[in-house]
N, C-alpha and C positions, 0 to 999 in steps of 0.2 A: 485711446490716443490721449496724449498729455494735454492738459489745459495750458495753452501757450500764451495766455494773456499776461502781459507784463504791467505791473502797477508800481514800479519803483520810481518815486519822485526824485530820488537822489541821482538818477542817471537819465539825463534828458538832453539830447542834442538840440531839441527845440528851445531849450531854456539854458544855454550855457552861461556861466558866470565866471568868465576867464579872469576877472579881477581877484577871484578867490583861489587861483591856481597855486599861488605861493604867498609867502608873508608879505605884508606891505613894504618892508625894508628891502625885499629882493625883487619886487615886481618889475623894476626897470632893468633887471639883470638877466632875465630869462628870454629865450627866443620866442617869437610869436607862434601861436598854434592856430592853424587855419583849417584843419581837417579833423573830423572825429568820426571814425568808422566803428559801427557797432556790429561785431561778428555774430551776436545772438540777439537780434532785435525782438524776437518773440520769446523772451525768457520766461519759463514757467515760474509761478509764484514761489515754489518751494526752493528755487535756486537763488538765494539772497546772499551775495558775498559780503562778509563782514571783514573790516580791516584788521589784519593780523601783523603787528610789528615784530621785528626780529626779537627773539626771546632773551637776549642778553646784551648788555652794553659792552661792545667789543672795543670801540675806540674811545679813549679818554676824551673828555669834552674839549681838551686843548690840543688834541692830536692834529698835526699840520695838514693831514689829508682832508679833514672835514671841511676846511675852508674852500676846497675846490668844488664841492657839490652844492647845489641849491635844492632844497627840499620842495617837492611838488605834492599837491593835494588834489588829485583829479576828481575825487568824489565830491569834495566841497565845491569844485568848479562845475559840478553837474555834467560831467563828461561820462560817456559810456565805457568806463574802465572796468572791464570784465576780469577782475583779478583781485584776490583777497590780500596779496602781499603789500603791506603798507610801507613801501620803501622806495617809491619813485623819486628820482633826483635828475637834475640836469647839470652838465659840466659848466662851470663858470667860464671855461675857455671855448665856448661853442663857436664863436666867430673864428678863432684860430683853427679849430677843427674843420670848419666848413671851407676855409681858405686852403687848407691842406688837401681836402677832397677835390676842390675845384682845380687846383694846380695839376694834380695827376690826371684828372679828366681832360683838362685842356691839352696836356701833352699827348695823351692818347688820341684825342680827336685830331691833332695836327700831325701826328707821326705817320709818315707814308707807309712804313712797313706794317703798322697796325691795320692798315687797309687790306693787308693780305691774310689776316686772321679771320676766317669766316665764322659767322655765328649761326645764322639761319636765313634761308630764302634770299641769299645774296647780301645780307647785312653783315658788315664786318665789325671787328672790335672797335675800330675808330668810329664807325657809324653808330654803334651802341653808345659810345662815350658822348658823341654829339647829341644823341637822343636825350641823354641824362642832363646835358648842359642847357636844355631849354629853360625858359624862365620858371622860377620857383623850383629849381633843381633841389634846393635844400629840403623840400617837403616830400621827396621820394625816399631815397635810402640814406642820404648823407648825414642825417642826424642820429642814426642808430647808435653809433659808438658814444655819442654825447649823452645819451640816456642810459646806456648799458655799462659804461665805464666812467662814471662821473667823478671819481676820486683821483683820476690821473692828473699829474701836473701838466703844464702847458706843452712841454716837449713830447711827453708820452701820449698826450691827446692827439697831437699832430701825426705821430707815427701810427697810432691805432686808426686814425681816420684814413690814412693812405692804405693801410692794410685792408680796411673794410671795402674800399673801392675795388681792390683786386679781388676780394672774396665775392662781392656781389656781382661784379661784371663777369667773372669767370664762372660763377654759379649759373648766371643767365645763359652763358655759352653751353655749359654742360647740360642745363635743363632742356635746351632745345636741340641738342646734338646727340647722335648715337656714338660719337667718338669720345671715349672715356679717357684718352691720354691727355692729362692736364699739363700742358707745357708752359703755361704762363705763371703758374703759382711758384713761388720761390722755394728752392732747396738751399744749396749753399750760395749760389749766385743767381737765383731765379731759375728754377728747374727747366733746363733746355730752352730757355728763352731765346738764346742766340739764334736758333734756327728760324725764329719768327721775326725778331726785332733787330734793327740795325745796331751792331755792337757799340758804335760811337755816337748814337743818337742822344739827344737831350732826354728822351724818355728813358732809355736804358740807363743812362747815368743817374737819373732821378730815382729809378727803382733800386739801383745799387746803393744809393745813398740812404734810402729807407731801410734796406736790409742792414746796412752798416750801422744805422741809428739804433736798431734793436740790439745789435751786438754791443755797441758802445754803452748803451744804457745799463747793461749787465755789469759793466765795470764800475759803474757808480753805485748801484744798489739793486738787490734782487738777482734772480737768475732765470727769469721767465722770457727774456728776449729770444734766446735760442729755442725755447719751447714754442713760442708763437711762430717762428720761422718753420720749425719742424711740423707743427700742426697745419700750417698753410701748404707745405709741400705734400702732405698726405691727403689734403682735401680733394675729393673726387667729384664734388658737385652732386647733382641728382642722378646717380646711377640707377637705372630702372631695373627692378628685379624681374626675373622671368617666371614668377609664380604669384599666386594670390596668398595674402596673409591669412592664416587660420586663426590667429589669436591677436589680441591687442598688444600683448607683450612682444610678440614676434615683430609686429609693425613698429613699435616704439624703439626696439633695439636697432632696427634698420634705420630709423630716423636719426639716431644718435650720430651716425656717420654722415647721413644724408643732409643734416642741418648744420654740419660742421661744428658739433658741440665741443669737441676737443680744442678747436681753435678758440672758441668763446671762453672756456675755462682757463686756458693759458693766457688769453688777453686780460681777463680779470686779474690774474696773478701779476701780470706785467704792469697793469694800471696802478697797483698799490706797491710796486717794487718789492714783492714778497719772495721769500725763499721756501715757502711751504711745499711739502712733498705731496704732489697730486696723486701719487700712488699709495699713499697711506691708507691701509685697509680700514682704519677707523672712519675715514671720510667717504668710503666707497658708496654706501647706500644713499647718503645725502646727495652726493654729486651725480649719482644715477638719476635721482628724482629731478635734479636741476636740468639734466639733459632731457629727460622726458618732457619737462615743462617747456623748454625751448622749442621742441618739435610740436607740441600741442598748440602753443600760442601762435606759432607761425602758420600751422594748418588752419586754425580757427579764423585767423585774419585773412588768409588768402583763399579760402574755400570758394567764395562767390566768383572770384576772378578765375580760379582754376576751372570751375564748372563751365564758365563762359568759354574759356580757351579750349576745353575738352571737346567742344562741339565743332572746332575747326578741323579741317582735314589733316593738318600736319601735327596734331597732338596725339602722342602715342597712347597714353594711359593716365587715368586719374589716380593720383597717389596722395591721399589725404585722410586724416583720422575720421572726419565726418563720413566719408564714403565707406571706410573700413567698418566703423561702428554700425552704420545702417545695414551693411551686408551681413556682418556677423550676428547681429541681434534681430535681423529680419524686421526692421522698423518700417512703418508704412510710408513715411515721407521725410523730406530733408529737415523740416523744422524739428521733428522728433529726434533725428540723428544729431542735429546741432545741440539740442538740449542735453542729450546723453553724453556727447563729447565734452560739453561744458561742465557737466556734473563730474566727469572724470578729471577734468582739469582742476576743479575745486578740491576734489579728493586728493589729487597729487599735492596741492598746496598744503592741505591738512597733514599729509604724510611728511612733508618737508618740516613742518613745525614740530610734529611728534619726534622726528629723528633729531632735530636740534635739541629738544628737551631731553632726549635720551643722552646725547653727547654731553649736555650740560651737567647731568647728574652722574654719568658713569665714565666718561672718556678721559677726563683730566687733560684737556687740551691746553696748549700754550696760547698766549695772547695773539701771536702771529697767526695761528691757525684759526682762532675765532674771528680775527679781522678778515681773513680770506673768506670764511664762510659767510660773514655778513656782506662782504663785497659781492659774492655770487647771488645772495638774496636780493640785493639792490639791483644787480644785473638782470635777474629774472623779472623783477617788477618794471625795470626800465625797458626791457624788451617788450613787455605787454603795453607799456605807454607808447613806445615808438610805433608798434603795430597798429594801435588805435589812431594815432595822429598822422600817419604816413599816407600820402595820396597814392603810394605804390599799391596799396591794398584796397582802400575804399574808393579811389578814383574821384571823379568830379562830383558824384552824388554825395560824397562825404564832406564836401566843403561846408564850413559853418556859415550860417546866414550872415550876410553883410560882408563876407570876405570874397570880393570879386576878383577874378583873375585878370581883369582888364585895368590898366593903369595902376597896378598894385605895386607898391614899393617892395622890392626884393631885399633879402637880408644882406646880400652881397651883390656887387656889380657883376652880373652874369655875362661872360663874354659871348659874343655872337659867333656861333660856329660858321665855318666856311660854307657848309651845306648841311641842312637838317633833313635832307631827303634820305631817310634811313630805310624806308620801306616798312616802318613799324607804326606810323602814325595811326591813331585811332584804336590801338590795341591796349592802351592804358598801362604800358610798361610791362615788366617781367615779374614772374613769381619767384620769390626767394624760397 
């Protein structure tokens, strides 16, 4: 059995130094961090992540996109950042992004027809939106896009924030439902939405305006708005397989679709107004590794919550890399399985670096392609940072000392829902 003792003084939730999270000049510009979830609290001594910067300067120091992101240093802040990708950033437009998320959540919570879209156990889509609008809503899923796509300008940030609300909420519906017909995700005009939502409602008009916003953005720069919409239309949430995974590769391939990785890659492209060809075979291996990383990070962050949920009577099946690794390798306990899954995550990050080095020496890529590759690297690091700091995964036990949930100033004025009786209280939110 592995020696599970962790002696990493650089990663300590008991001794956070949030003043070190960014440079002194940017300290007043970042959003507050109130949670820190360690997915591998008993990290073996041999798993010591070292910061690995992107191996090439892709953006000129005067590139206009750079001013949109704020560089973060989670290890200096002594946070449990279980990731070696030294590229975490936050969008300078985080308040505008949160306002966009709140606007759509509020419209969903107030829309009468959204009360007809069942999620689980009598809970509706409107009820789920009201659940997310509780105080400190910004610390659940609404900051994901702000860390994953930090180079987006203000308008693209707001559009991506709205798309993330659709993806997370419908993923929660698909996660809990055996119905795999995703009718809320957009295709041309939100795939089959009309059969659920009132066609002339404020909600439907708002969703149409978001889709139109992606299309209009393509007229200004890049061509990824259409790709984001297409990726959302194909997102099927958590479709449960009818078999056990025999290999880790088989599982990760499944997770590519399951974690909506194509949407993420298209959103990265949209965030920097790129025209890079995502089907370019030269980029295929690296982008496959990024997809792997998205699934692994999500699984590592959500394992404890999924394990708890799997013990409830309405949870069909455990689908998580920790569980797969433990079963395939016949490991004796969960701590060993977490350690091995984390080791594979670090190996995936090492492969990402190796592939980038290969592309640097052999592929003769253009500046636009390198900028996209770096943006995906930043996205992967941002996804890890979001997963660590979101109460969605760590719950109340991950709240940093001194960060009370009572009389705590929220980042935005959270509207009071008409009714918060969603039937989900005490469940700690949903698993993405």
